[in-house]
Backbone as JSON, one array per atom type, in Angstrom:
{
  "sequence": "XXXXXXXXXXXXXXXXXXXXXXXXXXXXXXXXXXXXXXXXXXXXXXXXXXXXXXXXXXXXXXXXXXX",
  "N": [[113.88, -52.34, -76.38], [112.68, -54.97, -74.39], [109.72, -55.01, -72.45], [109.41, -55.67, -69.0], [107.3, -58.02, -67.35], [104.77, -57.17, -64.94], [105.28, -58.47, -62.09], [104.59, -59.56, -58.84], [106.46, -60.51, -56.1], [106.49, -62.66, -53.26], [107.69, -63.21, -49.93], [108.69, -66.23, -48.21], [107.68, -66.19, -45.61], [105.58, -64.34, -45.89], [103.93, -65.74, -47.67], [103.3, -67.96, -46.08], [101.8, -66.7, -44.09], [99.61, -65.72, -45.57], [98.51, -68.12, -46.53], [98.0, -69.35, -44.18], [99.63, -71.31, -42.97], [102.57, -73.06, -41.79], [105.96, -71.8, -42.16], [107.65, -73.88, -42.84], [105.93, -75.63, -44.16], [105.44, -74.17, -46.48], [108.04, -74.18, -47.57], [108.22, -76.93, -48.07], [106.26, -77.24, -50.05], [107.42, -75.7, -52.06], [109.86, -77.09, -52.54], [108.84, -79.55, -53.41], [107.79, -78.86, -55.78], [105.19, -78.09, -56.12], [104.53, -75.5, -55.62], [105.59, -72.84, -57.38], [108.73, -71.14, -57.3], [111.32, -68.66, -57.02], [114.76, -68.55, -56.55], [116.56, -66.29, -54.65], [119.61, -65.48, -53.89], [120.12, -66.75, -50.76], [117.48, -67.11, -50.16], [113.97, -67.7, -50.91], [111.57, -66.56, -53.3], [108.18, -66.21, -54.0], [105.93, -66.1, -56.68], [103.15, -63.95, -56.52], [100.89, -64.57, -57.98], [101.03, -67.35, -58.19], [100.47, -68.18, -55.61], [97.86, -67.25, -55.33], [96.63, -68.81, -57.31], [96.98, -71.37, -56.21], [95.4, -71.2, -53.93], [92.92, -71.08, -55.06], [92.24, -73.62, -55.83], [89.84, -76.15, -55.81], [88.51, -77.39, -52.7], [87.81, -80.07, -52.5], [89.42, -81.37, -54.27], [92.44, -83.01, -54.28], [95.67, -81.54, -53.75], [98.15, -82.73, -54.01], [99.57, -86.03, -54.35], [99.16, -88.11, -51.59], [100.28, -90.47, -51.07]],
  "CA": [[114.05, -53.14, -75.18], [111.44, -55.63, -73.98], [109.19, -54.57, -71.15], [109.26, -56.76, -68.04], [105.94, -58.13, -66.8], [104.61, -56.67, -63.57], [105.09, -59.63, -61.21], [104.88, -59.28, -57.44], [106.99, -61.67, -55.41], [106.28, -62.7, -51.82], [108.63, -64.02, -49.17], [108.12, -67.46, -47.65], [106.9, -65.8, -44.44], [104.34, -63.72, -46.37], [103.1, -66.81, -48.22], [102.81, -68.73, -44.94], [100.77, -65.9, -43.44], [98.44, -65.69, -46.46], [97.93, -69.46, -46.61], [97.76, -69.79, -42.81], [100.4, -72.52, -42.71], [103.9, -72.73, -41.3], [106.98, -71.56, -43.19], [108.15, -75.18, -43.26], [104.98, -76.14, -45.15], [105.71, -73.44, -47.73], [109.28, -74.73, -48.11], [107.92, -78.27, -48.6], [105.54, -77.03, -51.31], [108.4, -75.21, -53.04], [110.79, -78.17, -52.87], [108.13, -80.6, -54.12], [107.41, -78.34, -57.09], [103.78, -77.73, -56.14], [104.47, -74.04, -55.57], [106.78, -72.32, -58.05], [109.47, -70.1, -56.58], [112.61, -68.25, -57.57], [115.74, -68.41, -55.47], [117.35, -65.06, -54.63], [120.64, -65.71, -52.87], [119.79, -67.87, -49.88], [116.06, -67.13, -49.85], [113.05, -67.95, -52.01], [110.47, -65.63, -53.52], [107.09, -66.9, -54.67], [105.04, -65.17, -57.37], [101.84, -63.81, -55.88], [99.91, -65.27, -58.83], [101.09, -68.78, -57.87], [99.77, -68.35, -54.33], [96.44, -67.06, -55.63], [96.18, -69.99, -58.05], [96.92, -72.51, -55.3], [94.27, -71.01, -53.02], [91.68, -71.22, -55.82], [92.0, -75.04, -56.09], [88.71, -76.62, -54.99], [88.91, -78.12, -51.49], [87.6, -81.51, -52.65], [90.43, -81.91, -55.17], [93.74, -82.99, -53.6], [96.72, -80.79, -54.42], [99.24, -83.65, -54.31], [99.39, -87.39, -53.87], [99.61, -88.32, -50.22], [100.87, -91.78, -50.91]],
  "C": [[112.7, -53.69, -74.74], [111.02, -55.16, -72.6], [108.99, -55.78, -70.25], [107.83, -56.81, -67.53], [105.91, -57.66, -65.35], [104.26, -57.85, -62.65], [105.46, -59.24, -59.79], [105.31, -60.57, -56.78], [106.79, -61.53, -53.91], [107.36, -63.54, -51.16], [107.92, -65.27, -48.67], [107.24, -67.12, -46.44], [105.57, -65.17, -44.85], [103.38, -64.78, -46.92], [102.5, -67.63, -47.08], [101.67, -68.0, -44.24], [99.48, -65.89, -44.27], [97.73, -67.03, -46.46], [97.58, -70.04, -45.24], [98.36, -71.17, -42.54], [101.76, -72.1, -42.18], [104.85, -72.45, -42.47], [107.52, -72.88, -43.71], [107.22, -75.8, -44.31], [105.2, -75.47, -46.49], [106.99, -73.98, -48.36], [109.04, -76.12, -48.71], [107.2, -78.16, -49.95], [106.5, -76.57, -52.41], [109.32, -76.34, -53.49], [110.13, -79.3, -53.64], [107.71, -80.16, -55.53], [105.95, -77.94, -57.19], [103.58, -76.22, -56.15], [105.73, -73.5, -56.23], [107.42, -71.2, -57.25], [110.78, -69.83, -57.3], [113.56, -68.07, -56.4], [116.54, -67.13, -55.68], [118.38, -65.21, -53.52], [120.3, -66.93, -52.06], [118.3, -67.97, -49.56], [115.23, -67.36, -51.11], [112.02, -66.82, -52.09], [109.44, -66.35, -54.37], [106.23, -65.87, -55.39], [103.66, -65.14, -56.71], [100.76, -64.55, -56.67], [99.89, -66.77, -58.54], [100.35, -69.07, -56.57], [98.27, -68.24, -54.55], [95.88, -68.28, -56.34], [96.04, -71.19, -57.13], [95.72, -72.4, -54.37], [92.93, -71.17, -53.73], [91.36, -72.67, -56.17], [90.84, -75.48, -55.22], [89.17, -77.52, -53.84], [88.73, -79.63, -51.65], [88.59, -82.17, -53.61], [91.79, -81.86, -54.48], [94.79, -82.28, -54.43], [97.84, -81.72, -54.84], [98.88, -85.05, -53.8], [99.93, -87.53, -52.47], [100.34, -89.64, -50.07], [101.83, -92.06, -51.98]]
}
């Protein structure tokens, strides 16, 4: 039997707290595809590694096109 990777998932509220943004902003990032997430029932879970990777993006490089 294959061993599952040790992945920690965060709720949208936890991600919002870590990133210091609103939950709506996290939902927008998820829906736009900028932040990967898995849907569990009616809620989303975001891999902690994805949040860490997003926070490591240099501030002078835009994350997404604004226009």
